[in-house]
matplotlib code that plots the C-alpha trace (Angstrom):
import matplotlib.pyplot as plt

x = [113.2, 116.4, 116.4, 116.6, 118.8, 121.3, 122.6, 126.2, 126.1, 128.8, 127.7, 129.1, 129.4, 129.8, 129.4, 126.1, 124.8, 126.3, 125.6, 126.3, 124.7, 124.9, 124.0, 124.1, 125.3, 123.3, 120.1, 117.8, 116.5, 118.8, 120.1, 119.6, 120.9, 122.1, 123.7, 126.5, 128.1, 126.6, 123.1, 123.3, 124.5, 121.7, 119.1, 120.3, 120.1, 116.4, 115.7, 117.4, 115.2, 112.0, 113.1, 113.8, 110.4, 108.7, 110.7, 110.0, 106.3, 106.6, 108.6, 111.9, 115.2, 117.9, 119.8, 123.3, 125.4, 122.7, 123.9, 121.7, 121.5, 121.9, 122.7, 126.3, 126.6, 129.2, 129.9, 132.4, 131.5, 133.4, 131.4, 132.9, 132.4, 133.2, 135.2, 136.4]
y = [97.7, 99.7, 103.3, 105.9, 108.2, 107.6, 110.1, 110.0, 110.7, 111.7, 110.3, 111.5, 109.0, 109.8, 107.9, 108.6, 107.2, 103.7, 103.6, 105.6, 108.5, 108.8, 112.1, 113.6, 117.2, 119.4, 117.3, 118.6, 115.8, 113.2, 111.4, 108.1, 106.1, 102.5, 100.1, 99.6, 101.8, 99.7, 99.9, 103.7, 104.0, 101.9, 103.5, 106.9, 105.7, 104.7, 108.2, 109.8, 107.7, 108.8, 112.4, 111.9, 110.5, 113.3, 115.9, 114.2, 114.3, 118.1, 118.4, 118.9, 116.9, 116.5, 119.0, 117.5, 114.6, 113.0, 110.4, 108.9, 105.2, 103.2, 99.6, 100.6, 102.6, 101.2, 102.5, 101.7, 102.4, 102.0, 100.7, 100.2, 96.7, 95.9, 92.7, 91.1]
z = [83.8, 83.4, 84.5, 81.7, 83.7, 86.4, 88.9, 90.1, 93.9, 96.3, 99.7, 103.0, 105.9, 109.5, 112.8, 114.5, 117.9, 117.5, 113.8, 110.7, 108.9, 105.1, 103.4, 99.9, 99.9, 97.6, 97.9, 100.6, 102.8, 101.4, 104.5, 106.2, 109.1, 109.4, 111.8, 109.3, 106.6, 103.9, 105.4, 105.8, 102.1, 100.7, 102.9, 101.7, 98.1, 98.7, 100.0, 97.0, 94.7, 96.6, 96.3, 92.6, 92.0, 93.9, 91.9, 88.6, 89.3, 89.7, 86.5, 88.3, 88.4, 91.0, 88.8, 88.8, 87.6, 85.5, 83.0, 80.3, 80.6, 77.4, 76.7, 76.2, 79.4, 81.8, 85.3, 88.0, 91.6, 94.9, 97.8, 101.3, 102.6, 106.2, 106.7, 109.9]

ax = plt.figure().add_subplot(projection="3d")
ax.plot(x, y, z, "-o")
ax.set_aspect("equal")
plt.show()
């Protein structure tokens, strides 16, 4: 099932104890760690989804950068991928 709404996130990445920490400024509790940048980003996205579901159950939204998802919606994203 396609989501009805999508949120455009800005994710900050920083080194953290041998791994990486990803966080979303403006969303309280939206942070996660990972051994790689990619893992930290995807873990953080999972956390944002959980926060979004929780807020939705309370009648709240994330409150920013929401985009309605339709069959004609197209997005371009940049994802860092480590290569050797």
